[in-house]
C-alpha positions as CSV (number, residue, x, y, z in Angstrom):
1,X,0.0,0.1,0.0
2,X,2.9,2.4,0.8
3,X,5.4,1.0,-1.5
4,X,5.2,4.2,-3.7
5,X,6.6,6.2,-0.7
6,X,9.8,4.0,-0.5
7,X,13.1,5.7,-2.3
8,X,11.9,9.1,-3.2
9,X,12.6,9.9,-6.9
10,X,15.3,12.3,-7.7
11,X,16.8,11.9,-4.1
12,X,19.9,9.6,-4.8
13,X,23.1,11.7,-5.0
14,X,26.8,11.5,-3.9
15,X,27.7,13.9,-1.2
16,X,30.7,15.2,0.7
17,X,30.5,15.0,4.5
18,X,31.9,17.4,7.0
19,X,35.1,15.5,7.4
20,X,35.7,15.7,3.8
21,X,34.7,11.9,2.9
22,X,32.2,10.9,0.2
23,X,28.8,9.1,0.7
24,X,25.9,8.1,-1.4
25,X,22.7,9.3,0.0
26,X,19.0,8.9,-0.8
27,X,15.5,9.7,0.9
28,X,12.5,7.8,1.6
29,X,9.1,8.5,3.2
30,X,7.5,6.6,5.9
31,X,5.5,3.6,5.1
32,X,2.7,4.1,7.4
33,X,0.0,6.9,7.8
34,X,1.6,8.6,11.1
35,X,5.0,9.3,12.5
36,X,7.1,6.9,14.7
37,X,9.9,7.4,17.0
38,X,13.3,6.7,15.1
39,X,13.8,3.6,17.5
40,X,10.9,2.0,15.5
41,X,12.8,1.8,12.4
42,X,13.4,-1.9,12.3
43,X,15.7,-2.2,9.4
44,X,16.9,-0.5,6.2
45,X,18.7,-2.3,3.4
46,X,20.5,-1.1,0.4
47,X,21.4,-3.1,-2.7
48,X,23.6,-1.3,-5.1
49,X,24.2,-3.0,-8.5
50,X,23.4,-6.4,-6.9
51,X,25.6,-6.0,-3.9
52,X,24.3,-5.7,-0.4
53,X,25.6,-2.9,1.5
54,X,26.7,-3.9,4.9
55,X,24.5,-2.6,7.7
56,X,27.5,-1.1,9.4
57,X,27.8,1.4,6.4
58,X,24.3,2.7,6.5
59,X,23.3,5.6,8.7
60,X,19.9,7.4,8.8
61,X,18.8,10.9,9.8
62,X,15.4,12.3,10.5
63,X,16.4,15.8,9.8
64,X,19.5,15.8,7.6
65,X,21.8,17.1,10.4
66,X,21.9,14.1,13.0
67,X,22.9,10.9,11.9
68,X,22.6,7.5,13.5
69,X,23.8,4.0,12.6
70,X,21.1,1.6,12.5
71,X,22.1,0.1,15.9
72,X,22.2,3.5,17.5
73,X,18.8,4.3,16.0
74,X,17.3,1.5,18.1
75,X,17.7,3.5,21.1
76,X,16.8,7.0,19.8
77,X,13.3,8.1,21.1
78,X,13.8,11.8,21.2
79,X,13.6,12.0,17.3
80,X,10.5,11.2,15.4
81,X,10.2,10.4,11.8
82,X,6.8,12.2,10.8
83,X,4.4,11.3,8.1
84,X,5.5,13.4,4.9
85,X,8.9,14.1,6.2
86,X,11.8,12.4,4.3
87,X,14.2,10.2,6.2
88,X,17.8,10.6,4.8
89,X,19.9,7.5,4.3
90,X,23.4,7.2,3.4
91,X,26.2,4.7,2.9
92,X,29.8,5.2,3.1
93,X,31.7,5.9,0.1
94,X,30.4,7.7,-3.2
95,X,29.1,5.8,-6.4
96,X,31.1,6.1,-9.6
97,X,29.7,8.2,-12.2
98,X,27.1,6.4,-14.4
99,X,23.9,4.5,-14.0
100,X,23.3,2.3,-11.0
101,X,20.5,0.0,-9.9
102,X,19.7,0.8,-6.4
103,X,17.1,-1.0,-4.2
104,X,16.0,0.3,-0.9
105,X,14.1,-2.0,1.7
106,X,12.5,-0.5,4.6
107,X,10.9,-2.2,7.7
108,X,9.3,-0.3,10.5
109,X,7.5,-1.3,13.8
110,X,4.2,0.4,14.8
111,X,1.8,0.0,17.6
112,X,-1.0,-2.5,17.2
113,X,0.8,-4.5,14.4
114,X,2.8,-7.5,15.8
115,X,5.3,-7.8,13.0
116,X,7.5,-5.3,11.3
117,X,6.4,-4.0,7.9
118,X,7.5,-1.8,5.2
119,X,8.2,-1.6,1.5
120,X,10.7,-1.9,-1.3
121,X,11.8,-0.1,-4.4
122,X,14.3,-0.4,-7.1
123,X,15.3,2.5,-9.1
124,X,18.0,3.2,-11.8
125,X,19.8,6.4,-10.8
126,X,22.3,8.3,-12.6
127,X,25.3,9.8,-10.6
């Protein structure tokens, strides 16, 4: 139902971090009709050109300023990911120039639903 919210079109890009290192970044919207604490993001998976990005290389941000590893996010209750607000996702290292097939899988936990759910979307992006 909310699969169309996963992996916002036009959001994929390489970026330079404050320390001068490079990263690949994209955005997604929540696959639910209301906001959740960041601690309820169950999992984020990236597959780039058929290769899984290790979980340790993925960070997320509810505001584009404060970044958390997926393990750190499980304890973050002071930030909320609101409906309609993009969640930024990045991985260590930029992508080479050219077209890349990128799959984003997102799972969240919400009240009253006993199992995590989410969505998946694959896009071909030009960097």
